[in-house]
N, CA, C and O atoms as CSV, one atom per row, in Angstrom:
chain,resi,resn,atom,element,x,y,z
A,1,THR,N,N,13.353,34.287,4.689
A,1,THR,CA,C,14.421,33.583,3.983
A,1,THR,C,C,14.063,32.117,3.779
A,1,THR,O,O,14.906,31.242,3.974
A,2,GLY,N,N,12.853,31.848,3.399
A,2,GLY,CA,C,12.464,30.470,3.131
A,2,GLY,C,C,11.957,29.720,4.334
A,2,GLY,O,O,11.559,28.563,4.199
A,3,GLY,N,N,11.952,30.331,5.518
A,3,GLY,CA,C,11.512,29.655,6.720
A,3,GLY,C,C,10.024,29.325,6.720
A,3,GLY,O,O,9.589,28.422,7.435
A,4,ASP,N,N,9.251,30.042,5.933
A,4,ASP,CA,C,7.810,29.826,5.899
A,4,ASP,C,C,7.380,28.872,4.793
A,4,ASP,O,O,6.188,28.597,4.655
A,5,LEU,N,N,8.301,28.370,4.016
A,5,LEU,CA,C,7.965,27.492,2.902
A,5,LEU,C,C,8.043,26.036,3.321
A,5,LEU,O,O,8.942,25.639,4.062
A,6,ALA,N,N,7.092,25.242,2.841
A,6,ALA,CA,C,7.110,23.800,3.119
A,6,ALA,C,C,8.244,23.143,2.343
A,6,ALA,O,O,8.513,23.501,1.197
A,7,HIS,N,N,8.897,22.190,2.970
A,7,HIS,CA,C,9.939,21.435,2.282
A,7,HIS,C,C,9.318,20.407,1.348
A,7,HIS,O,O,9.860,20.121,0.279
A,8,PHE,N,N,8.174,19.849,1.756
A,8,PHE,CA,C,7.428,18.923,0.909
A,8,PHE,C,C,6.029,18.758,1.479
A,8,PHE,O,O,5.760,19.149,2.615
A,9,THR,N,N,5.149,18.181,0.688
A,9,THR,CA,C,3.768,17.928,1.088
A,9,THR,C,C,3.476,16.447,0.928
A,9,THR,O,O,3.846,15.839,-0.075
A,10,LEU,N,N,2.808,15.868,1.923
A,10,LEU,CA,C,2.379,14.476,1.847
A,10,LEU,C,C,0.873,14.466,1.627
A,10,LEU,O,O,0.123,15.071,2.393
A,11,THR,N,N,0.440,13.790,0.596
A,11,THR,CA,C,-0.973,13.744,0.252
A,11,THR,C,C,-1.492,12.333,0.462
A,11,THR,O,O,-0.914,11.372,-0.045
A,12,GLY,N,N,-2.593,12.205,1.217
A,12,GLY,CA,C,-3.132,10.875,1.432
A,12,GLY,C,C,-4.344,10.837,2.340
A,12,GLY,O,O,-5.206,9.973,2.177
A,13,HIS,N,N,-4.432,11.756,3.295
A,13,HIS,CA,C,-5.615,11.789,4.150
A,13,HIS,C,C,-6.797,12.333,3.355
A,13,HIS,O,O,-6.638,13.214,2.510
A,14,LEU,N,N,-7.975,11.801,3.633
A,14,LEU,CA,C,-9.181,12.217,2.923
A,14,LEU,C,C,-9.779,13.491,3.505
A,14,LEU,O,O,-10.494,14.219,2.817
A,15,LEU,N,N,-9.483,13.759,4.785
A,15,LEU,CA,C,-9.962,14.955,5.475
A,15,LEU,C,C,-8.786,15.592,6.203
A,15,LEU,O,O,-7.641,15.195,5.991
A,16,GLY,N,N,-9.050,16.558,7.044
A,16,GLY,CA,C,-7.997,17.310,7.716
A,16,GLY,C,C,-7.077,16.467,8.582
A,16,GLY,O,O,-7.488,15.449,9.139
A,17,VAL,N,N,-5.824,16.904,8.689
A,17,VAL,CA,C,-4.817,16.253,9.526
A,17,VAL,C,C,-4.747,17.001,10.854
A,17,VAL,O,O,-4.649,18.228,10.877
A,18,ASN,N,N,-4.798,16.258,11.955
A,18,ASN,CA,C,-4.821,16.850,13.289
A,18,ASN,C,C,-3.501,16.734,14.040
A,18,ASN,O,O,-3.241,17.529,14.943
A,19,CYS,N,N,-2.659,15.759,13.687
A,19,CYS,CA,C,-1.439,15.531,14.456
A,19,CYS,C,C,-0.404,14.807,13.599
A,19,CYS,O,O,-0.738,14.021,12.712
A,20,VAL,N,N,0.869,15.098,13.894
A,20,VAL,CA,C,1.996,14.489,13.178
A,20,VAL,C,C,3.132,14.304,14.179
A,20,VAL,O,O,3.348,15.150,15.046
A,21,GLN,N,N,3.856,13.190,14.054
A,21,GLN,CA,C,5.046,12.999,14.876
A,21,GLN,C,C,6.099,12.217,14.108
A,21,GLN,O,O,5.780,11.299,13.352
A,22,TYR,N,N,7.375,12.596,14.312
A,22,TYR,CA,C,8.497,11.880,13.724
A,22,TYR,C,C,8.829,10.643,14.541
A,22,TYR,O,O,8.643,10.623,15.757
A,23,CYS,N,N,9.320,9.610,13.865
A,23,CYS,CA,C,9.789,8.397,14.524
A,23,CYS,C,C,11.138,8.697,15.181
A,23,CYS,O,O,12.020,9.268,14.540
A,24,PRO,N,N,11.310,8.316,16.461
A,24,PRO,CA,C,12.579,8.602,17.140
A,24,PRO,C,C,13.729,7.689,16.718
A,24,PRO,O,O,14.884,7.969,17.040
A,25,SER,N,N,13.431,6.598,16.000
A,25,SER,CA,C,14.469,5.654,15.592
A,25,SER,C,C,15.246,6.190,14.391
A,25,SER,O,O,14.658,6.675,13.423
A,26,LYS,N,N,16.547,6.099,14.466
A,26,LYS,CA,C,17.372,6.535,13.343
A,26,LYS,C,C,17.303,5.551,12.175
A,26,LYS,O,O,17.710,5.877,11.059
A,27,ASP,N,N,16.783,4.339,12.435
A,27,ASP,CA,C,16.687,3.313,11.399
A,27,ASP,C,C,15.520,3.549,10.443
A,27,ASP,O,O,15.518,3.039,9.322
A,28,LYS,N,N,14.534,4.318,10.885
A,28,LYS,CA,C,13.332,4.519,10.072
A,28,LYS,C,C,13.115,6.005,9.830
A,28,LYS,O,O,12.888,6.758,10.777
A,29,PRO,N,N,13.181,6.433,8.582
A,29,PRO,CA,C,12.894,7.841,8.281
A,29,PRO,C,C,11.378,8.045,8.155
A,29,PRO,O,O,10.879,8.432,7.098
A,30,TYR,N,N,10.656,7.779,9.250
A,30,TYR,CA,C,9.202,7.761,9.204
A,30,TYR,C,C,8.598,8.870,10.050
A,30,TYR,O,O,9.215,9.384,10.983
A,31,LEU,N,N,7.378,9.216,9.692
A,31,LEU,CA,C,6.540,10.022,10.546
A,31,LEU,C,C,5.138,9.446,10.478
A,31,LEU,O,O,4.795,8.722,9.543
A,32,ILE,N,N,4.330,9.775,11.481
A,32,ILE,CA,C,2.953,9.312,11.512
A,32,ILE,C,C,2.034,10.524,11.572
A,32,ILE,O,O,2.386,11.571,12.115
A,33,SER,N,N,0.848,10.354,10.999
A,33,SER,CA,C,-0.144,11.419,11.028
A,33,SER,C,C,-1.504,10.822,11.337
A,33,SER,O,O,-1.778,9.663,11.024
A,34,GLY,N,N,-2.345,11.625,11.951
A,34,GLY,CA,C,-3.708,11.201,12.251
A,34,GLY,C,C,-4.666,12.291,11.834
A,34,GLY,O,O,-4.355,13.477,11.938
A,35,GLY,N,N,-5.854,11.883,11.351
A,35,GLY,CA,C,-6.751,12.890,10.820
A,35,GLY,C,C,-8.228,12.655,11.065
A,35,GLY,O,O,-8.642,11.696,11.717
A,36,ASP,N,N,-9.002,13.573,10.513
A,36,ASP,CA,C,-10.456,13.517,10.626
A,36,ASP,C,C,-11.070,12.386,9.811
A,36,ASP,O,O,-12.270,12.131,9.922
A,37,ASP,N,N,-10.273,11.705,8.998
A,37,ASP,CA,C,-10.763,10.547,8.241
A,37,ASP,C,C,-10.678,9.257,9.056
A,37,ASP,O,O,-10.925,8.168,8.538
A,38,LYS,N,N,-10.319,9.394,10.363
A,38,LYS,CA,C,-10.233,8.269,11.308
A,38,LYS,C,C,-9.051,7.351,11.021
A,38,LYS,O,O,-9.017,6.219,11.505
A,39,LEU,N,N,-8.087,7.821,10.244
A,39,LEU,CA,C,-6.940,7.017,9.828
A,39,LEU,C,C,-5.653,7.520,10.462
A,39,LEU,O,O,-5.470,8.716,10.692
A,40,VAL,N,N,-4.764,6.567,10.736
A,40,VAL,CA,C,-3.381,6.868,11.094
A,40,VAL,C,C,-2.549,6.428,9.900
A,40,VAL,O,O,-2.692,5.302,9.422
A,41,LYS,N,N,-1.689,7.300,9.421
A,41,LYS,CA,C,-0.843,6.962,8.274
A,41,LYS,C,C,0.619,7.023,8.686
A,41,LYS,O,O,1.044,7.916,9.420
A,42,VAL,N,N,1.375,6.053,8.196
A,42,VAL,CA,C,2.822,5.988,8.429
A,42,VAL,C,C,3.482,6.374,7.114
A,42,VAL,O,O,3.200,5.787,6.070
A,43,TRP,N,N,4.360,7.362,7.176
A,43,TRP,CA,C,5.001,7.914,5.977
A,43,TRP,C,C,6.512,7.731,6.025
A,43,TRP,O,O,7.134,7.844,7.081
A,44,ASP,N,N,7.085,7.448,4.872
A,44,ASP,CA,C,8.530,7.508,4.702
A,44,ASP,C,C,8.818,8.912,4.181
A,44,ASP,O,O,8.474,9.228,3.042
A,45,TYR,N,N,9.447,9.762,4.998
A,45,TYR,CA,C,9.622,11.145,4.562
A,45,TYR,C,C,10.781,11.332,3.595
A,45,TYR,O,O,10.983,12.432,3.081
A,46,GLN,N,N,11.548,10.272,3.340
A,46,GLN,CA,C,12.573,10.378,2.299
A,46,GLN,C,C,11.977,10.112,0.913
A,46,GLN,O,O,12.294,10.809,-0.051
A,47,THR,N,N,11.107,9.092,0.823
A,47,THR,CA,C,10.482,8.776,-0.470
A,47,THR,C,C,9.171,9.533,-0.667
A,47,THR,O,O,8.634,9.569,-1.774
A,48,LYS,N,N,8.649,10.145,0.418
A,48,LYS,CA,C,7.374,10.889,0.404
A,48,LYS,C,C,6.184,9.978,0.126
A,48,LYS,O,O,5.187,10.416,-0.447
A,49,GLN,N,N,6.285,8.710,0.530
A,49,GLN,CA,C,5.226,7.731,0.286
A,49,GLN,C,C,4.609,7.259,1.598
A,49,GLN,O,O,5.284,7.179,2.625
A,50,CYS,N,N,3.317,6.948,1.547
A,50,CYS,CA,C,2.649,6.321,2.676
A,50,CYS,C,C,3.024,4.844,2.660
A,50,CYS,O,O,2.817,4.163,1.656
A,51,VAL,N,N,3.572,4.344,3.765
A,51,VAL,CA,C,3.981,2.943,3.819
A,51,VAL,C,C,2.925,2.067,4.489
A,51,VAL,O,O,2.927,0.848,4.317
A,52,GLN,N,N,2.013,2.692,5.261
A,52,GLN,CA,C,0.964,1.901,5.916
A,52,GLN,C,C,-0.157,2.825,6.367
A,52,GLN,O,O,0.083,3.959,6.783
A,53,THR,N,N,-1.384,2.322,6.279
A,53,THR,CA,C,-2.543,3.003,6.832
A,53,THR,C,C,-3.131,2.133,7.920
A,53,THR,O,O,-3.419,0.958,7.696
A,54,LEU,N,N,-3.313,2.710,9.108
A,54,LEU,CA,C,-3.838,1.983,10.255
A,54,LEU,C,C,-5.295,2.388,10.453
A,54,LEU,O,O,-5.605,3.562,10.655
A,55,GLU,N,N,-6.179,1.400,10.394
A,55,GLU,CA,C,-7.615,1.655,10.495
A,55,GLU,C,C,-8.220,0.855,11.634
A,55,GLU,O,O,-8.129,-0.373,11.642
A,56,ALA,N,N,-8.834,1.528,12.590
A,56,ALA,CA,C,-9.567,0.856,13.660
A,56,ALA,C,C,-10.385,1.843,14.483
A,56,ALA,O,O,-11.311,1.442,15.188
A,57,HIS,N,N,-10.055,3.122,14.400
A,57,HIS,CA,C,-10.772,4.122,15.183
A,57,HIS,C,C,-12.133,4.413,14.554
A,57,HIS,O,O,-12.310,4.316,13.339
A,58,LEU,N,N,-13.084,4.770,15.407
A,58,LEU,CA,C,-14.438,5.097,14.949
A,58,LEU,C,C,-14.685,6.600,14.881
A,58,LEU,O,O,-15.718,7.044,14.381
A,59,HIS,N,N,-13.720,7.391,15.394
A,59,HIS,CA,C,-13.846,8.847,15.395
A,59,HIS,C,C,-12.520,9.474,14.969
A,59,HIS,O,O,-11.514,8.782,14.806
A,60,ASN,N,N,-12.537,10.794,14.792
A,60,ASN,CA,C,-11.349,11.525,14.359
A,60,ASN,C,C,-10.152,11.229,15.255
A,60,ASN,O,O,-10.294,11.077,16.468
A,61,ILE,N,N,-8.977,11.150,14.648
A,61,ILE,CA,C,-7.736,10.937,15.398
A,61,ILE,C,C,-7.273,12.297,15.927
A,61,ILE,O,O,-7.156,13.259,15.169
A,62,SER,N,N,-7.013,12.364,17.221
A,62,SER,CA,C,-6.594,13.623,17.830
A,62,SER,C,C,-5.133,13.606,18.289
A,62,SER,O,O,-4.554,14.659,18.556
A,63,SER,N,N,-4.533,12.406,18.380
A,63,SER,CA,C,-3.161,12.321,18.871
A,63,SER,C,C,-2.485,11.070,18.335
A,63,SER,O,O,-3.100,10.006,18.264
A,64,VAL,N,N,-1.219,11.199,17.957
A,64,VAL,CA,C,-0.396,10.056,17.558
A,64,VAL,C,C,0.975,10.210,18.202
A,64,VAL,O,O,1.462,11.325,18.394
A,65,ALA,N,N,1.597,9.068,18.536
A,65,ALA,CA,C,2.930,9.126,19.140
A,65,ALA,C,C,3.653,7.807,18.912
A,65,ALA,O,O,3.042,6.738,18.912
A,66,TYR,N,N,4.949,7.900,18.720
A,66,TYR,CA,C,5.821,6.734,18.750
A,66,TYR,C,C,6.302,6.573,20.189
A,66,TYR,O,O,6.681,7.554,20.829
A,67,HIS,N,N,6.287,5.342,20.702
A,67,HIS,CA,C,6.883,5.092,22.015
A,67,HIS,C,C,8.387,5.296,21.870
A,67,HIS,O,O,8.970,4.830,20.891
A,68,PRO,N,N,9.030,5.978,22.815
A,68,PRO,CA,C,10.464,6.284,22.654
A,68,PRO,C,C,11.393,5.077,22.733
A,68,PRO,O,O,12.514,5.130,22.228
A,69,ASP,N,N,10.939,3.979,23.365
A,69,ASP,CA,C,11.823,2.828,23.542
A,69,ASP,C,C,11.290,1.528,22.953
A,69,ASP,O,O,12.068,0.676,22.525
A,70,LEU,N,N,9.994,1.374,22.928
A,70,LEU,CA,C,9.371,0.134,22.446
A,70,LEU,C,C,8.844,0.313,21.026
A,70,LEU,O,O,8.556,1.437,20.615
A,71,PRO,N,N,8.713,-0.781,20.265
A,71,PRO,CA,C,8.194,-0.674,18.892
A,71,PRO,C,C,6.673,-0.540,18.888
A,71,PRO,O,O,5.954,-1.443,18.460
A,72,ILE,N,N,6.198,0.616,19.379
A,72,ILE,CA,C,4.765,0.834,19.520
A,72,ILE,C,C,4.395,2.216,18.988
A,72,ILE,O,O,5.083,3.207,19.233
A,73,ILE,N,N,3.290,2.246,18.256
A,73,ILE,CA,C,2.645,3.493,17.857
A,73,ILE,C,C,1.376,3.609,18.689
A,73,ILE,O,O,0.625,2.642,18.815
A,74,ILE,N,N,1.138,4.771,19.249
A,74,ILE,CA,C,-0.058,5.026,20.047
A,74,ILE,C,C,-0.911,6.032,19.292
A,74,ILE,O,O,-0.411,7.052,18.818
A,75,SER,N,N,-2.200,5.741,19.183
A,75,SER,CA,C,-3.108,6.687,18.547
A,75,SER,C,C,-4.312,6.903,19.449
A,75,SER,O,O,-4.818,5.970,20.072
A,76,GLY,N,N,-4.760,8.148,19.507
A,76,GLY,CA,C,-5.910,8.497,20.330
A,76,GLY,C,C,-6.969,9.161,19.492
A,76,GLY,O,O,-6.671,9.899,18.553
A,77,SER,N,N,-8.217,8.892,19.841
A,77,SER,CA,C,-9.343,9.403,19.086
A,77,SER,C,C,-10.141,10.391,19.929
A,77,SER,O,O,-10.026,10.408,21.154
A,78,GLU,N,N,-10.954,11.215,19.263
A,78,GLU,CA,C,-11.770,12.206,19.947
A,78,GLU,C,C,-12.828,11.583,20.853
A,78,GLU,O,O,-13.393,12.271,21.703
A,79,ASP,N,N,-13.103,10.287,20.682
A,79,ASP,CA,C,-14.072,9.633,21.569
A,79,ASP,C,C,-13.419,9.119,22.852
A,79,ASP,O,O,-14.075,8.466,23.663
A,80,GLY,N,N,-12.129,9.409,23.038
A,80,GLY,CA,C,-11.435,9.023,24.260
A,80,GLY,C,C,-10.784,7.656,24.218
A,80,GLY,O,O,-10.226,7.220,25.225
A,81,THR,N,N,-10.836,6.963,23.087
A,81,THR,CA,C,-10.200,5.649,22.995
A,81,THR,C,C,-8.764,5.784,22.501
A,81,THR,O,O,-8.422,6.707,21.761
A,82,TRP,N,N,-7.927,4.829,22.936
A,82,TRP,CA,C,-6.518,4.755,22.540
A,82,TRP,C,C,-6.269,3.399,21.908
A,82,TRP,O,O,-6.874,2.403,22.304
A,83,LYS,N,N,-5.388,3.359,20.937
A,83,LYS,CA,C,-5.014,2.098,20.302
A,83,LYS,C,C,-3.492,2.007,20.298
A,83,LYS,O,O,-2.790,3.001,20.109
A,84,LEU,N,N,-2.998,0.779,20.513
A,84,LEU,CA,C,-1.557,0.509,20.473
A,84,LEU,C,C,-1.287,-0.391,19.276
A,84,LEU,O,O,-1.906,-1.444,19.127
A,85,TRP,N,N,-0.367,0.027,18.433
A,85,TRP,CA,C,-0.007,-0.696,17.211
A,85,TRP,C,C,1.463,-1.097,17.294
A,85,TRP,O,O,2.282,-0.345,17.822
A,86,HIS,N,N,1.798,-2.265,16.781
A,86,HIS,CA,C,3.205,-2.659,16.687
A,86,HIS,C,C,3.813,-1.875,15.526
A,86,HIS,O,O,3.285,-1.911,14.414
A,87,SER,N,N,4.905,-1.174,15.767
A,87,SER,CA,C,5.441,-0.288,14.736
A,87,SER,C,C,6.254,-1.005,13.660
A,87,SER,O,O,6.680,-0.373,12.693
A,88,ASN,N,N,6.476,-2.308,13.808
A,88,ASN,CA,C,7.143,-3.077,12.748
A,88,ASN,C,C,6.154,-3.843,11.881
A,88,ASN,O,O,6.298,-3.905,10.660
A,89,THR,N,N,5.147,-4.424,12.526
A,89,THR,CA,C,4.151,-5.234,11.789
A,89,THR,C,C,2.887,-4.431,11.484
A,89,THR,O,O,2.094,-4.820,10.625
A,90,TYR,N,N,2.698,-3.306,12.188
A,90,TYR,CA,C,1.513,-2.456,12.077
A,90,TYR,C,C,0.234,-3.167,12.524
A,90,TYR,O,O,-0.870,-2.760,12.161
A,91,ARG,N,N,0.389,-4.214,13.300
A,91,ARG,CA,C,-0.748,-4.948,13.826
A,91,ARG,C,C,-1.306,-4.220,15.051
A,91,ARG,O,O,-0.551,-3.696,15.870
A,92,LEU,N,N,-2.634,-4.195,15.165
A,92,LEU,CA,C,-3.269,-3.620,16.341
A,92,LEU,C,C,-3.005,-4.553,17.524
A,92,LEU,O,O,-3.368,-5.729,17.493
A,93,GLU,N,N,-2.372,-4.017,18.557
A,93,GLU,CA,C,-1.985,-4.814,19.719
A,93,GLU,C,C,-2.994,-4.713,20.855
A,93,GLU,O,O,-3.261,-5.693,21.550
A,94,SER,N,N,-3.554,-3.512,21.039
A,94,SER,CA,C,-4.445,-3.299,22.168
A,94,SER,C,C,-5.337,-2.098,21.908
A,94,SER,O,O,-4.988,-1.177,21.169
A,95,THR,N,N,-6.512,-2.142,22.549
A,95,THR,CA,C,-7.459,-1.027,22.468
A,95,THR,C,C,-7.775,-0.533,23.853
A,95,THR,O,O,-8.556,0.405,24.011
């Protein structure tokens, strides 16, 4: 009954997507994705547009997460490195 159909598709990663997570804040209709193109993308799922691309990893992205309380995006790469990004400014905060 339509359960297997996609509601929409987001196009923007150059290679495969490995992880996706919704933003827990009700103020931002966002989700983040990480892929084999070494990019983290922030999407507005209402407009279906990429609002920011985060670039700093040297290997495929294997994990992405929004911190539940702080304005932080966490991304992890297959080489074992983690990056912390400010979720409002999208600035790299820590490696």
